[in-house]
C-alpha positions in Angstrom: 38.9 -60.4 -36.0 37.7 -63.5 -34.4 35.4 -63.1 -31.3 35.4 -66.6 -29.8 36.9 -70.0 -30.0 34.6 -71.8 -32.5 34.7 -75.2 -30.6 33.7 -73.8 -27.1 30.9 -75.3 -25.3 27.5 -73.9 -25.9 26.2 -74.4 -22.3 24.1 -71.8 -20.6 27.1 -70.4 -18.7 29.3 -70.3 -22.0 26.4 -68.6 -23.7 26.0 -65.9 -21.1 29.8 -65.3 -21.2 29.8 -65.1 -24.9 26.7 -62.6 -24.8 28.7 -60.4 -22.6 31.8 -60.6 -24.9 29.7 -59.6 -27.9 28.3 -56.6 -26.2 31.8 -55.6 -24.8 33.1 -55.9 -28.3 30.4 -53.8 -29.9 31.0 -51.0 -27.4 34.9 -51.3 -27.3 35.6 -51.5 -31.0 32.8 -48.8 -32.1 31.0 -51.2 -34.3 28.5 -49.6 -36.6 26.3 -52.4 -37.9 25.0 -55.6 -36.5 24.3 -58.2 -39.2 22.0 -61.1 -38.3 22.5 -64.0 -40.7 20.4 -67.1 -41.2 20.1 -69.5 -44.3 16.9 -70.2 -46.1 15.7 -73.9 -46.8 18.0 -74.2 -49.8 21.1 -72.8 -48.1 21.1 -69.2 -49.3 22.5 -66.8 -46.8 20.1 -64.3 -45.7 20.6 -61.2 -43.4 19.0 -58.4 -41.3 20.9 -55.4 -40.2 20.3 -53.5 -37.0 22.0 -50.6 -35.4 24.3 -51.5 -32.4 22.0 -50.0 -29.8 19.3 -52.5 -30.7 21.6 -55.5 -29.6 21.1 -56.2 -26.0 20.6 -59.2 -23.6 17.0 -59.2 -24.5 17.7 -59.9 -28.4 19.7 -62.8 -27.5 17.0 -64.1 -25.1 13.9 -63.2 -27.1 14.9 -62.7 -30.6 14.2 -60.0 -33.4 11.1 -60.3 -35.7 11.2 -60.9 -39.4 8.8 -61.9 -42.2 9.2 -65.8 -42.6 6.8 -65.8 -45.5 9.3 -64.0 -47.9 12.0 -66.6 -47.2 12.1 -69.6 -49.5 10.7 -72.8 -48.0 9.8 -71.1 -44.6 6.1 -69.9 -43.6 3.0 -69.2 -45.3 1.6 -65.6 -45.6 -0.8 -66.3 -42.9 1.8 -67.3 -40.5 4.7 -65.1 -41.5 6.0 -63.6 -38.2 9.2 -65.3 -37.0 12.0 -64.6 -34.8 15.8 -64.4 -35.2 17.7 -65.6 -32.1 21.4 -64.6 -32.5 24.0 -67.3 -31.4 26.6 -65.3 -29.5 29.4 -67.9 -29.9 29.4 -67.2 -33.8 30.3 -63.4 -33.7 32.9 -62.3 -36.2 33.9 -58.7 -37.3 33.0 -59.0 -41.0 36.3 -58.8 -43.1 34.7 -57.5 -46.3 32.0 -55.1 -45.2 32.6 -51.5 -45.9 31.2 -50.4 -42.6 32.5 -51.8 -39.2 30.1 -54.8 -39.0 29.5 -57.5 -36.4 28.2 -60.7 -38.1 26.1 -63.2 -35.9 24.6 -66.4 -37.2 21.0 -66.8 -35.8 18.5 -69.7 -35.1 15.0 -69.3 -36.1 12.2 -69.6 -33.6 8.2 -69.4 -33.9 7.0 -66.5 -31.7 3.7 -68.4 -31.1 5.0 -71.8 -29.9 8.3 -70.6 -28.7 9.8 -73.5 -30.4 12.7 -73.5 -32.8 11.7 -73.7 -36.3 11.8 -77.3 -37.9 12.5 -76.2 -41.4 15.6 -73.9 -40.2 18.7 -75.7 -41.7 20.9 -74.7 -38.9 18.6 -76.1 -36.4 18.4 -79.3 -38.1 22.3 -79.3 -38.0 22.1 -78.8 -34.3 19.7 -81.5 -33.7 22.1 -83.9 -35.7 25.0 -83.1 -33.4 22.7 -83.7 -30.4 21.4 -87.0 -31.7 25.0 -88.2 -32.3 25.6 -87.7 -28.6 22.4 -89.4 -27.6 23.2 -92.5 -29.6 26.3 -93.0 -27.4 28.3 -93.9 -30.5 30.4 -90.7 -30.5 30.4 -87.3 -28.9 31.7 -85.3 -31.9 31.8 -85.5 -35.7 34.3 -83.7 -37.7 34.0 -82.2 -41.3 36.4 -81.1 -43.9 34.8 -80.0 -47.0 36.6 -79.4 -50.3 34.4 -76.9 -52.0 35.5 -76.1 -55.6 34.6 -72.9 -57.6 35.0 -71.0 -60.9 36.2 -67.4 -61.0 34.7 -65.8 -64.1 35.4 -62.1 -65.6 31.9 -62.1 -66.8 28.6 -63.9 -66.9 25.4 -63.3 -68.9 22.1 -65.5 -69.0 18.7 -65.0 -70.1 15.7 -67.1 -70.5 12.1 -66.3 -71.6 9.4 -67.7 -73.9 11.4 -67.7 -76.9 15.1 -67.2 -75.9 17.6 -69.2 -73.8 21.3 -68.2 -73.5 24.3 -68.1 -71.3 27.7 -66.9 -71.7 30.5 -67.0 -69.3 34.0 -65.7 -69.8 37.4 -65.9 -68.3 40.5 -64.2 -69.2 42.2 -67.5 -68.2 39.9 -69.6 -70.4 42.0 -71.5 -73.0 39.3 -70.3 -75.7 40.8 -66.9 -75.4 44.2 -68.1 -76.6 43.5 -66.6 -80.0 41.9 -63.5 -78.9 43.0 -60.3 -80.7 41.5 -57.4 -78.5 42.3 -54.0 -77.3 45.3 -55.2 -75.2 48.1 -57.7 -75.9 47.3 -61.4 -75.5 50.1 -62.8 -73.2 49.2 -66.5 -73.3 49.8 -68.6 -70.1 46.4 -70.1 -69.9 45.7 -73.7 -68.6 44.4 -76.0 -71.3 41.2 -78.1 -70.8 41.7 -80.4 -68.2 45.2 -79.4 -67.3 44.7 -76.7 -64.7 45.7 -78.8 -61.7 48.5 -77.1 -59.7 50.4 -74.8 -62.4 52.4 -71.8 -60.9 51.8 -68.2 -61.8 51.5 -66.7 -64.5 49.5 -69.6 -65.7 47.6 -69.8 -62.4 46.5 -66.1 -62.6 44.4 -66.4 -59.3 47.0 -67.1 -56.9 46.9 -63.6 -55.4 43.0 -63.7 -55.5 42.8 -66.7 -53.5 45.4 -65.7 -51.0 43.3 -62.6 -50.2 40.3 -64.9 -49.6 42.5 -67.0 -47.3 43.8 -63.9 -45.3 40.1 -62.8 -44.8 39.2 -66.2 -43.5 42.1 -66.3 -41.2 41.3 -62.9 -40.0 37.9 -64.2 -38.6 39.4 -67.4 -37.1 38.8 -69.9 -39.9 41.7 -72.3 -40.4 42.7 -73.0 -44.0 44.7 -76.1 -44.9 45.5 -75.3 -48.5 44.4 -73.5 -51.7 45.3 -74.2 -55.3 44.2 -74.1 -59.0 41.8 -76.9 -59.9 41.8 -79.1 -63.1 39.5 -77.0 -65.3 40.7 -74.0 -67.4 38.9 -70.5 -66.7 39.8 -69.9 -63.1 38.7 -73.2 -61.3 40.1 -73.1 -57.8 39.8 -74.9 -54.5 40.3 -73.6 -50.8 40.2 -76.4 -48.2 39.1 -75.5 -44.6 40.7 -77.3 -41.7 38.2 -80.0 -40.1 35.8 -78.7 -37.6 32.6 -80.0 -35.8 29.6 -80.1 -37.9 27.6 -77.0 -37.1 30.8 -75.1 -36.8 32.0 -76.2 -40.3 28.6 -75.5 -41.8 28.8 -71.9 -40.4 32.3 -71.5 -41.7 31.2 -72.7 -45.2 28.7 -70.0 -45.3 31.3 -67.4 -44.2 33.5 -68.8 -47.0 31.0 -68.5 -49.7 30.1 -65.1 -48.6 33.8 -63.9 -48.3 35.0 -65.2 -51.7 32.0 -63.7 -53.5 32.5 -60.3 -52.3 36.3 -60.4 -52.7 35.7 -61.5 -56.3 33.3 -58.5 -56.8 35.6 -56.0 -55.3 38.1 -57.2 -58.0 35.8 -57.0 -60.8 35.3 -60.8 -61.1 32.4 -63.2 -60.3 32.4 -66.5 -58.4 30.0 -69.5 -59.0 29.8 -72.8 -57.2 27.7 -74.4 -59.9 28.8 -78.0 -60.3 28.9 -77.8 -64.0 29.2 -74.3 -65.7 31.4 -75.4 -68.6 30.9 -78.1 -71.1 33.9 -80.5 -71.9 35.9 -79.6 -68.8 35.8 -80.7 -65.1 32.9 -79.6 -62.8 33.0 -78.5 -59.1 32.5 -81.0 -56.4 32.6 -80.8 -52.6 34.3 -83.8 -51.4 33.4 -84.2 -47.6 36.0 -85.7 -45.3 34.2 -86.8 -42.1 35.0 -88.8 -38.9 33.8 -89.7 -35.7 35.5 -89.2 -32.2 34.6 -90.1 -28.5 36.4 -88.9 -25.4 39.1 -87.4 -27.6 39.7 -90.7 -29.6 39.4 -91.2 -33.2 36.8 -94.0 -33.9 37.7 -94.6 -37.5 41.2 -95.8 -36.9 42.3 -99.5 -36.7 45.9 -100.3 -37.5 44.7 -103.9 -38.6 41.8 -102.7 -40.8 41.6 -102.1 -44.6 43.3 -98.9 -45.2 43.6 -98.7 -41.3 39.8 -98.2 -41.0 37.9 -99.6 -38.2 34.9 -101.8 -38.5 32.8 -98.9 -37.3 34.1 -96.9 -40.1 33.3 -99.4 -42.4 29.7 -99.7 -41.2 29.6 -95.9 -41.6 30.5 -96.2 -45.2 27.9 -98.9 -45.6 25.2 -96.4 -44.5 26.5 -93.8 -46.8 26.4 -96.1 -49.8 23.1 -97.6 -49.1 21.4 -94.4 -48.7 23.2 -92.5 -51.4 20.5 -92.2 -53.8 18.3 -90.5 -51.4 21.3 -88.5 -49.8 22.0 -86.9 -53.1 18.8 -85.0 -53.0 20.5 -83.0 -50.4 24.0 -83.4 -51.4 23.8 -83.0 -55.1 20.4 -81.1 -54.9 20.3 -79.2 -58.3 19.6 -80.3 -61.8 23.1 -78.9 -62.8 24.5 -81.4 -60.3 23.8 -84.2 -62.7 25.7 -82.7 -65.6 28.7 -83.5 -63.3 27.6 -86.8 -61.9 27.9 -88.8 -65.3 29.0 -92.3 -65.6 32.2 -92.9 -67.9 33.9 -89.9 -66.8 36.0 -89.0 -63.6 33.0 -88.2 -61.7 32.3 -90.3 -58.3 29.2 -92.0 -59.6 30.2 -95.5 -58.5 28.6 -96.5 -55.1 31.6 -98.5 -53.9 34.6 -97.5 -51.5 38.4 -97.7 -52.2 41.4 -96.2 -50.6 42.7 -94.7 -53.7 40.1 -94.8 -56.4 38.8 -91.5 -57.0 35.8 -92.7 -59.2 34.5 -94.3 -56.2 31.7 -92.7 -54.0 33.8 -93.2 -50.8 37.5 -92.9 -50.6 39.8 -93.6 -47.6 42.7 -91.0 -47.7 46.1 -92.6 -46.9 48.1 -89.4 -46.8 49.4 -90.1 -43.2 49.3 -93.0 -40.8 48.4 -90.9 -37.8 45.1 -92.1 -36.0 43.7 -88.7 -35.7 43.8 -88.2 -39.5 41.9 -91.3 -40.4 38.6 -90.4 -41.9 36.5 -91.2 -44.9 35.9 -89.0 -47.9 32.2 -88.9 -49.4 32.9 -87.5 -53.0 29.4 -87.1 -54.5 28.4 -83.8 -52.9 28.9 -80.6 -54.6 29.1 -77.0 -53.3 25.4 -75.9 -54.1 24.3 -78.2 -51.3 22.8 -76.6 -48.1 25.8 -77.8 -46.0 23.6 -77.7 -42.8 21.2 -80.3 -44.4 23.8 -82.1 -46.3 26.2 -82.6 -43.3 23.4 -83.7 -41.1 22.0 -86.1 -43.8 25.4 -87.7 -44.3 25.8 -88.1 -40.6 22.3 -89.8 -40.1 23.2 -92.1 -42.9 26.5 -93.1 -41.4 25.1 -93.6 -38.0 22.3 -95.9 -39.5 25.0 -97.9 -41.0 26.7 -98.2 -37.7 23.7 -99.0 -35.8 22.6 -101.7 -38.4 25.9 -103.1 -39.1 25.6 -102.4 -42.7 28.3 -104.2 -44.7 29.6 -102.1 -47.6 31.1 -105.2 -49.3 34.8 -105.5 -50.6 36.6 -102.4 -51.6 37.0 -101.6 -55.3 40.6 -100.8 -56.0 40.8 -101.7 -59.6 40.5 -99.2 -62.3 36.7 -99.1 -62.9 37.1 -97.9 -66.4 39.2 -101.1 -67.5 36.3 -103.4 -66.3 34.5 -105.4 -68.8 31.1 -104.2 -69.4 29.3 -107.1 -67.7 31.2 -106.5 -64.5 30.8 -102.7 -64.7 27.1 -103.3 -64.9 27.0 -104.8 -61.7 28.3 -101.9 -59.9 25.5 -99.6 -58.4 25.7 -95.9 -59.5 24.3 -92.6 -58.3 21.0 -91.3 -59.7 21.0 -89.8 -63.2 18.9 -86.8 -62.4 17.5 -84.7 -59.5 14.2 -86.2 -60.1 15.5 -89.6 -59.6 17.3 -88.4 -56.4 14.0 -86.9 -55.1 12.1 -90.2 -56.0 14.7 -92.1 -54.0 14.4 -89.6 -51.0 10.6 -90.2 -51.1 11.2 -93.9 -50.6 14.0 -93.7 -48.2 14.1 -91.0 -45.5 13.1 -93.0 -42.3 16.9 -92.8 -41.2 16.8 -88.9 -41.3 13.7 -88.8 -39.0 15.4 -90.6 -36.0 15.8 -88.5 -33.0 13.6 -85.7 -34.6 16.6 -84.5 -36.7 14.7 -83.9 -39.8 10.9 -83.9 -39.8 8.5 -85.4 -42.4 7.3 -81.9 -43.1 10.8 -80.6 -44.1 11.4 -83.8 -46.3 8.2 -83.4 -48.2 8.5 -79.6 -48.4 12.1 -80.1 -50.0 10.8 -82.6 -52.5 7.8 -80.5 -53.5 9.7 -77.1 -53.9 12.6 -78.8 -55.9 10.2 -80.3 -58.3 8.1 -77.3 -58.6 11.0 -74.7 -59.0 13.7 -76.8 -60.6 12.8 -80.1 -62.0 9.6 -79.1 -63.9 10.8 -75.7 -65.3 13.8 -77.6 -66.9 11.7 -80.3 -68.0 9.3 -77.9 -69.9 11.9 -75.7 -71.7 13.4 -76.5 -74.9 17.4 -76.7 -74.5 19.3 -74.7 -77.0 21.2 -77.8 -78.1 18.0 -79.3 -79.2 18.0 -76.7 -81.9 21.3 -78.2 -83.2 19.9 -81.7 -83.1 16.3 -81.2 -84.3 15.7 -78.0 -86.0 16.2 -79.3 -89.7 14.8 -82.7 -89.0 
């Protein structure tokens, strides 16, 4: 059940009312567990559970202690004590927990300074929303992510000094079409790159996705659609209805939590890896976004290209100019660049178009309604920390508006039909995570405005990504190298 209206004001009065509603719900519904949730720097959802009697007005005002040194990207061992301060406007009754559980998102606070923690991703997103209002450009940004995923029946992986292997499998995978096992092989599998929109029984996960949607609706999250995606082996997509930045980031965390737990309950496993399969489509997170002021959509102009306003074009200009740096947050893994490869359908071209899906930015034309006018940034993938990714995209777009960045002319031709000398003039996304991190090193001043991101957060992100992801991959032999070089 949903406890609150997710778009309600978070003024002091509204917060006090929300605290009272939370405490009333705990008492009236006989809830057994209070789950306090927050995200580490990389976006992994974390939690701490307390008995219901430990939740009172003081917990909302003063917070509950935890060890910040054990959380990735947070504190050092000598400054470990931190506080979780529950946001009472985020309360939901957990739709998948075995025990009756109230879930609350928390902000992280330093108990010594009394300040909110600058590396807390949710706090960064809250500051981005505040900065948007302070610019006077708009009073709200709306976000509609399309996070794709794979549902597998099993996954095995192992890495050590002399071994490196992974195996994923799915009953739906076309590679099982010749399987002669302990039960009949009934066929009905999507071939490679032909999984888009088939009905059951070829789409074997219709019921699974519907259960996820029911759980999301149960906690007040609106879903626009769900369907099978292009790849074989259980690729799917569930689209959440647009919502303000922090609200949508919270909802994305709930969405990932719910789908993983429902999959586990059904003997399946879900991954949001951008490229878990070779030779088939990967998983993106196309991000629809728009700015509004006083209830009016600012991206709409009936006379503009694709009915997009000049302000909207400048927003695109900011996204395109800062894309190499943005991808350090929006496509933040080494696996991300197995998906963002030139020459395929991936959105690697830093141009915009109203229909071209290989462009980094697309302007959807499904409806002429002013309220539906938005831009779609297609480079991100669902392993992004949504709080940081949404905030970074907003800051890039605002920089485009404030500086009047011209995105150039739209590219409405088939990019794959361009002659090589013309294609070579079109800028593309970075080719690796290390390239994106280097771009972020050189271009992050726009993120620091209004104190939204801090220099410390940016440098910590770059250092940790290189230490724990870039360098370990660079130092290890790849299994395919044995095919290429062993007998050389």
